[in-house]
C-alpha positions as CSV (number, residue, x, y, z in Angstrom):
1,G,14.9,72.2,-37.7
2,Q,15.5,68.6,-36.6
3,P,19.3,68.7,-36.3
4,S,19.1,71.8,-34.2
5,A,16.5,70.1,-31.9
6,I,18.8,67.1,-31.5
7,E,21.8,69.4,-30.7
8,A,19.7,71.3,-28.2
9,S,18.6,68.0,-26.6
10,A,22.2,66.8,-26.4
11,S,23.3,70.1,-24.9
12,M,20.5,69.9,-22.3
13,E,21.5,66.3,-21.3
14,S,25.1,67.4,-21.0
15,S,24.2,70.4,-18.9
16,S,22.0,68.2,-16.7
17,S,24.8,65.7,-16.2
18,S,27.3,68.5,-15.4
19,T,24.8,70.1,-12.9
20,A,24.2,66.7,-11.2
21,A,28.0,66.2,-10.8
22,V,28.5,69.7,-9.4
23,T,25.6,69.2,-7.0
24,L,27.0,65.9,-5.7
25,G,30.3,67.5,-5.2
26,Y,28.8,70.4,-3.3
27,M,26.6,68.1,-1.2
28,A,29.6,66.0,-0.2
29,C,31.8,69.0,0.8
30,S,28.9,70.7,2.5
31,S,27.9,67.6,4.5
32,L,31.4,66.9,5.7
33,M,32.6,70.5,6.3
34,L,30.4,71.2,9.3
35,V,31.6,68.2,11.2
36,V,35.2,68.6,10.2
37,N,35.2,72.3,11.3
38,K,33.6,71.2,14.6
39,L,36.4,68.6,15.0
40,A,39.1,71.1,14.0
41,V,37.9,73.7,16.5
42,H,37.6,71.1,19.2
43,L,41.2,70.0,18.7
44,L,42.5,73.5,17.9
45,P,40.4,76.1,19.9
46,A,41.4,78.9,17.5
47,P,38.5,79.4,15.0
48,S,40.1,82.4,13.3
49,F,43.3,80.4,12.6
50,V,41.3,77.5,11.3
51,L,39.5,79.9,8.9
52,L,42.8,81.5,7.9
53,T,44.3,78.2,7.0
54,Q,41.3,77.3,4.8
55,F,41.4,80.6,3.0
56,F,45.1,80.5,2.4
57,A,45.0,76.9,1.1
58,S,42.2,77.8,-1.2
59,W,43.8,80.7,-3.0
60,F,47.4,79.4,-2.8
61,V,46.6,75.9,-4.2
62,V,44.3,77.3,-6.9
63,K,46.8,79.9,-8.1
64,G,49.6,77.4,-8.0
65,L,47.7,75.0,-10.2
66,G,46.9,77.8,-12.5
67,L,50.5,78.8,-12.9
68,A,51.4,75.2,-13.5
69,G,48.8,75.1,-16.3
70,V,46.6,72.5,-14.7
71,I,43.6,74.7,-14.4
72,E,42.5,78.1,-15.8
73,V,42.6,80.9,-13.2
74,D,42.0,84.6,-13.8
75,A,45.0,86.8,-13.7
76,L,45.3,89.3,-10.9
77,E,43.5,92.5,-12.1
78,W,42.4,95.5,-10.1
79,S,38.9,95.7,-11.5
80,K,38.2,92.1,-10.5
81,L,39.9,92.4,-7.2
82,R,37.7,95.4,-6.4
83,A,34.6,93.6,-7.5
84,F,35.3,90.6,-5.3
85,L,35.9,92.6,-2.1
86,P,32.3,92.8,-1.0
87,I,31.8,89.1,-1.9
88,A,34.8,88.1,0.3
89,A,33.6,90.4,3.1
90,A,30.1,88.9,3.1
91,F,31.5,85.3,2.8
92,L,34.0,85.8,5.6
93,A,31.4,87.4,7.9
94,C,29.1,84.4,7.3
95,V,31.8,81.8,7.8
96,F,33.2,83.4,10.9
97,A,29.7,83.6,12.5
98,N,29.2,80.0,11.5
99,I,32.4,78.7,13.1
100,K,31.8,80.8,16.3
101,T,28.3,79.4,16.6
102,L,29.8,75.9,16.5
103,Q,31.9,76.7,19.5
104,Y,28.8,77.3,21.6
105,A,26.1,75.1,20.1
106,N,25.7,71.6,18.9
107,V,25.5,70.8,15.2
108,E,21.8,70.1,15.2
109,T,21.0,73.6,16.7
110,F,22.9,75.2,13.8
111,I,21.4,73.0,11.1
112,V,17.7,73.7,12.1
113,F,18.2,77.4,12.3
114,R,19.8,77.2,8.9
115,A,16.8,75.3,7.7
116,S,14.5,78.2,8.5
117,T,16.4,80.7,6.4
118,P,14.9,79.9,3.0
119,L,11.5,81.5,3.9
120,A,13.2,84.9,4.4
121,I,15.5,84.4,1.3
122,S,12.6,83.5,-1.0
123,I,10.8,86.7,-0.1
124,A,13.9,88.7,-0.6
125,E,14.5,87.1,-4.0
126,W,11.1,88.2,-5.1
127,L,11.8,91.7,-3.9
128,F,15.3,92.1,-5.2
129,L,16.3,89.4,-7.6
130,G,13.3,89.0,-9.9
131,R,12.1,85.6,-8.8
132,E,8.5,84.5,-8.4
133,L,7.1,83.9,-5.0
134,P,7.1,80.2,-4.0
135,N,4.0,78.2,-5.2
136,C,1.6,76.6,-2.7
137,R,3.6,73.4,-2.2
138,S,6.9,75.2,-1.8
139,F,5.4,77.8,0.6
140,C,4.1,74.9,2.8
141,C,7.6,73.4,2.7
142,L,9.1,76.7,3.8
143,V,6.6,77.1,6.6
144,S,7.3,73.6,7.7
145,L,11.0,74.4,7.9
146,L,10.3,77.3,10.2
147,A,7.8,75.3,12.4
148,A,10.4,72.5,12.7
149,A,13.0,75.0,13.9
150,C,10.6,76.3,16.5
151,G,9.8,72.7,17.6
152,Y,13.5,72.0,17.9
153,M,14.1,75.0,20.1
154,Y,11.2,73.8,22.4
155,F,12.5,70.3,22.7
156,D,16.3,71.0,22.8
157,S,17.5,70.3,26.3
158,A,20.9,71.9,25.5
159,F,19.5,75.4,25.1
160,E,22.3,78.0,25.5
161,V,21.5,81.7,25.4
162,R,25.0,82.6,24.3
163,A,24.8,80.0,21.5
164,Y,21.5,81.4,20.2
165,V,22.8,84.9,20.2
166,W,25.5,83.8,17.9
167,V,23.0,81.9,15.8
168,G,20.9,85.1,15.5
169,A,23.8,87.1,14.3
170,W,24.7,84.4,11.9
171,Y,21.1,84.3,10.6
172,A,21.1,87.9,9.5
173,I,24.6,87.6,7.9
174,F,23.7,84.4,6.2
175,C,20.6,85.7,4.5
176,F,22.5,88.7,3.2
177,D,25.4,86.5,2.0
178,Q,23.1,84.2,0.0
179,L,21.4,87.0,-1.8
180,Y,24.4,89.3,-2.4
181,I,26.7,86.6,-3.6
182,K,24.0,85.2,-6.0
183,Y,23.7,88.7,-7.4
184,A,27.4,89.2,-7.7
185,V,28.1,85.8,-9.3
186,D,25.6,86.6,-12.0
187,A,26.9,90.1,-12.5
188,T,30.7,89.7,-12.3
189,V,32.5,88.3,-15.5
190,V,35.4,85.9,-14.9
191,D,37.4,83.6,-17.1
192,S,36.6,80.5,-15.1
193,N,35.0,79.4,-11.8
194,W,38.5,79.0,-10.4
195,G,38.8,82.8,-10.7
196,R,35.9,83.2,-8.3
197,V,37.6,80.9,-5.8
198,F,41.0,82.7,-6.2
199,Y,39.7,86.2,-5.7
200,T,37.3,85.5,-2.9
201,N,39.8,83.5,-0.8
202,L,42.6,85.9,-1.5
203,W,40.6,88.8,0.0
204,A,39.3,86.5,2.8
205,C,42.8,85.4,3.7
206,G,44.0,89.0,4.0
207,I,41.0,90.0,6.2
208,A,41.3,86.8,8.3
209,T,45.0,87.4,8.9
210,V,44.2,90.7,10.6
211,I,41.3,89.1,12.6
212,C,43.5,86.2,13.7
213,A,46.4,88.5,14.8
214,A,44.0,90.7,16.8
215,T,42.0,88.0,18.5
216,E,44.1,84.9,18.9
217,P,47.8,85.8,19.4
218,Q,48.1,84.2,22.8
219,T,45.9,81.2,21.8
220,L,48.2,80.4,18.9
221,L,51.3,80.4,21.2
222,T,49.7,77.9,23.5
223,L,48.2,75.5,21.0
224,R,49.1,71.9,21.4
225,W,49.9,70.3,18.0
226,T,49.1,66.6,17.6
227,R,48.8,64.3,14.7
228,E,45.0,64.4,15.1
229,S,44.8,68.2,15.2
230,M,47.1,68.6,12.1
231,A,45.1,66.0,10.2
232,A,41.8,67.7,11.1
233,L,43.3,71.1,9.9
234,A,44.6,69.6,6.7
235,V,41.2,67.9,5.9
236,S,39.4,71.1,6.7
237,A,41.7,73.1,4.3
238,A,41.2,70.5,1.5
239,L,37.4,70.6,2.0
240,G,37.6,74.4,1.9
241,V,39.0,74.3,-1.6
242,G,36.4,71.9,-2.9
243,M,33.5,73.6,-1.0
244,S,34.5,77.0,-2.5
245,Y,34.7,75.6,-6.0
246,F,31.4,73.7,-6.0
247,A,29.5,76.4,-4.1
248,F,30.3,79.0,-6.7
249,I,29.1,76.8,-9.6
250,C,25.9,75.9,-7.7
251,R,25.2,79.6,-7.0
252,A,25.5,80.4,-10.7
253,S,23.2,77.5,-11.6
254,V,20.2,77.8,-9.2
255,S,18.3,80.5,-7.3
256,A,19.6,81.7,-3.9
257,T,16.7,80.0,-2.1
258,C,17.3,76.7,-3.9
259,F,21.0,76.9,-3.2
260,T,20.2,77.4,0.5
261,I,17.8,74.5,0.6
262,L,20.3,72.2,-1.2
263,G,22.8,72.9,1.6
264,N,20.1,72.1,4.2
265,V,19.1,68.8,2.6
266,C,22.7,67.5,2.3
267,K,23.1,68.1,6.1
268,V,21.3,64.7,6.6
269,L,24.7,63.1,6.3
270,T,26.1,65.7,8.8
271,V,23.6,64.5,11.4
272,F,24.5,60.9,11.0
273,I,28.2,61.7,11.3
274,N,27.6,63.9,14.2
275,V,25.6,61.3,16.2
276,V,28.5,58.9,15.7
277,I,31.3,61.3,16.7
278,W,29.8,63.6,19.3
279,D,27.8,63.0,22.4
280,K,26.4,66.5,22.5
281,H,23.4,66.0,20.2
282,A,19.7,66.7,20.5
283,S,16.9,64.7,22.1
284,Q,14.8,62.3,20.1
285,E,12.1,64.9,19.8
286,G,14.6,67.4,18.6
287,L,16.0,65.1,16.0
288,A,12.4,64.3,14.9
289,C,11.9,68.1,14.3
290,L,15.2,68.1,12.4
291,A,14.0,65.3,10.2
292,V,10.8,67.1,9.4
293,S,12.7,70.2,8.4
294,L,15.0,68.3,6.1
295,V,12.1,66.4,4.4
296,A,10.3,69.7,3.9
297,A,13.5,71.1,2.3
298,A,13.8,68.2,0.0
299,L,10.2,68.7,-1.3
300,Y,10.8,72.4,-2.2
301,Q,10.4,73.4,-5.9
302,Q,12.5,76.3,-7.2
303,A,10.5,79.4,-8.1
304,P,11.1,80.6,-11.7
305,K,12.3,83.9,-12.8
306,R,9.6,86.5,-13.4
307,T,8.9,86.9,-17.2
308,P,9.4,90.2,-19.0
309,A,5.6,90.4,-19.3
310,D,5.2,90.3,-15.5
311,A,7.8,93.0,-15.1
312,A,6.1,95.2,-17.7
313,Y,2.7,94.6,-15.9
314,A,4.4,95.6,-12.6
315,R,5.8,98.8,-14.2
316,V,2.4,99.7,-15.6
317,A,0.7,99.1,-12.3
318,I,3.2,101.3,-10.5
319,S,2.9,104.0,-13.1
320,T,-0.9,103.9,-12.8
321,G,-0.7,104.1,-9.1
322,E,1.6,107.1,-9.3
323,K,-0.7,108.9,-11.7
324,G,-3.7,108.2,-9.5
């Protein structure tokens, strides 16, 4: 029994180290992506084109490295292509609403609304994905996230109705995206995580091409290309590859709520970068509310999966209710 225990311990340590590395990679990409996208859209006012560039770079680079034998990438198969279409559609809708929101709202506005989503997602995970409800500590953290978002809205002197309409649309899309992609990542079998990156971005690139051609043909003809704009676009594309890779691994490793909160916590770096780069940031009171929301997010504890015994009890309770 002892050798197997030692092996299990070593495996757990290796898994923990791998998870920590993946988490750091995701945090770095997530923290920088919001600011880089804001900069790219500022220099190139064509959000659909910026998205298209990110999606194209992600699938093209990944597939190219796969063909060169550098990484393992799934071959193009109809069954997998069909399975990843809803994932790409949900992902694209979320990212498009994200980048449109950044056109009309400051970064802090977006971050605090994002910080309020885990409460809704945690309840949805309990309803649909077999998770326990948050414990008392975690529930207080989630409520604090929502309260901080409301406080930010009260103190934010840069309130824009058009911006918050986009935020509202993004909110609904984001919650669905987090839940459905978590379900799909667990249910869809792939050869490697790079396969998820390839299939999702291949579909997203096709859809984004149509959107870009329909919404920004004149804008693309009048774009002024500079070294700064090309550099911002290149960095945005590179971060898109890394973000997609690390995000899929994190989604497979943790709950949808925890993944959402992980993204919220790592936005602390985004705030610092944003304050340095942009002058359109929140008031001191608004930033204080933002800090409260991020602290609450950091204190959250992931809810465990419901046990088979709990599921059996629920089935018995439902059956008894039906008979009564």
